[in-house]
N, C-alpha and C positions, 0 to 999 in steps of 0.2 A: 277666402274660400269660394271657389267658383264653380263647384259642380252644382249644375240645376237639378232639382227634385224631379222633374218631369221628363226632360229630354235627355240627361246623361244616365248611362248604365251603371248604377251604384249600389243596388239592392243585394247583390249576392257576391260572394266570393268564388263560386262555381261556374256562373254563367253570366252573359251579358244581359242582365235584367233591369228593366226600368219599370216605374208604376203604370199602369193602366190608367187612362184619364177618364173624361176629361177633367182638367184642372179648372178651378174656378179662376175668375178673373183677379181675385186677390192672391191666389197662390201660384199662379202660372209663372212667375219669375222667381220664386222662393229658391234659395240655395240649400243645401243639405247642411250646411253650418247653422242655419237658422233652428234646426231641429235640435241642436245641442245646447244645453244649458251653459252660458258662458262662466258661471261659478262652479259648477260641480264637473263640467267637461263630460257629463254624462247625457244620454238622450233624454229630451223633454219628452216624457211618455204622453202627457196631457195633449201637447201639441201633435204628436205622432198620431194619436187616436182621433183627433179632430181632423187632421189632414189626409191621413193614409192609414185608416183603421184596418184594411184588408192586409196591410204589409207590416204590422205591428210587430209580430213575432221574428219575422226575416230582418228587420232592422235591428232589433233587440239582439240578434245574434253578432252583429258587427260591433266593433269596439271602436270608438271614436278615440282620437290620439288626445293623451292627458296634457301634452305639451302645447297644444294649440298648433301642430305643425301644419303646413299647407296641404290641403288635400290634392291628390293626384289621381288620374285614372290609370290603370295598369292594363296590360296586355295579358289576359287570363291563360292565354295558350302557350306563354313562354315562362320557364321557371323564375327568370329574372323580371317578369313583367314588361319588358321591352320588345315592341314589334320588330320583327323581321320579315323579309319576303318568304322565308323557308317556314317560319311558324304560322304565318298567314296562309301559306299554301296547303301546309298540314291541318289547319283548321278548316279550311274550306271543303277539303276532302272529307273530312270527319264529318263536318255538318251536312254534306251532301249524301254522305251513307246514312247517316241518322234519318234523314228526310225519306230517303228511300225506303228505309225500314219502316217507318212510321206510316207511309203511304201504302205498304202492304205489296208494292209491286217490285220488290228487290229481287232481281232474278236468282242471286246466289241463295237467297232464303228459300225459294221456291224449290230448288233442287239441293238439298242439303247433302245428299249421298255422293254427289259428284264434284270431284275436285276441278273446278272451272279452270283456275290459273294454271296448274300444272298439265291438265289435259289439253288445253288450247294451246300452249307453246310447245307441246310434244307432238302435235299433229303432223304427220308427214305430208306437208303441202308447201306452196310458196310462203316466204315471208308476207307477202302482200295479203294472202288469204287469211293467214293466222292474225295479221293485225286487224283484218275486217271483223272476224268473229270475236275477237278481243273487244273492239269498239262497239259491236252489236250488244255484247254482254254487258257493258258499262253504259249504255245509252249515249254513246259518244258520236253515233251516226248523225250527219246533219239533215234529219228528217224534221218535219214541221214543228211536232211538239217539242223537241230538243231545242231547235233554233228559237222558238218563242221562249222556252224557259231561259235563254241566254241573252234575251233581250234583242235578238236580230229580227229585223223587220221583214218577215217572210211569211206566206201563207203556211196556215197549219193543215190544210186540206191536200189530200192524195190528189196528184194531177190525173191519175187513172180512173178513180171512181168517186172523188170528192168527199171521202170519209176522212175524219182526223188522221194525219199521218204520223203514226207512232213507229218504233223500230219493229215491233210484233206485226203490225200492219203491213209494213213494207215488205217483210220477209215471208208472211204466211197468211195474212188475213185479206189482203186485197185480191180482187178477182183477177187482176193481171198476173199478181205472183203465184196464185192458184194454178193459172193456165202454164206459167214457167215451170212449176214443180211438177205438173202432170207430164211434161214433156222430158223429164229426168227418168233415166231408165234404173228403176229401183224396184226391188220386190214389194214394199210395203206402201200403198198410196199415203199422201199426206192426210192426216186426220182432219176432219171437218171442225175440231173442237178447238 
C-alpha cells in the first residue's frame, strides 16, 4: 500500500484533497494503509484521531477494502478513473471557471443578463475582432497579469503607465487607452468608473 497520508490526494471522492500539515517527523512517511486495522480491515479511529483529528469524519466516509486490495489513485474527473488529455482539459477549464467565480471577477457573472457567447459570435465584424472580444471576455489576452498566471516570465506592469496590466486596464483604465477611446467618434463618452 503506497498512498502517503500527507502528500497524496486521498481524503475525498469528490475533490483532490490531501491533509494540511505540517506532519510530525514520526508521521511524515506514513501510508494510508497504516490507518487501517489489519485484523478488522476498518479504520483505526484512535490512530486517525491522534494523527489527523481534523479529518476524522471525512476519512470515516471512505470505505477501505475488506480484501486488502492494493490501493490506487484515480482521476476523479473521469467516470472510469483513468486520466486522458480530454478529461484533463475539461478539469482545467472547470477549475479555472470555479477560481474566477470565487475571486469575484468573472466577467460573465457581472453581466448576467447579457448572453456573451451568443452576442460575441453574432457581432457583424471581422472574425479577428470577434476572436479578440472573446479572448478579452475570457481573460485570454497576453496582458501582464494573465501571463504571470500562466507562469510566463513577463512584466505585469503596463508599458504606458506602469500600473498592473489586466485586460480591463489595457482596454479601459490605462491613460493611453482612455486617450484612444476619446478619439472614437461615439455619442457617449467612456465612463470614468
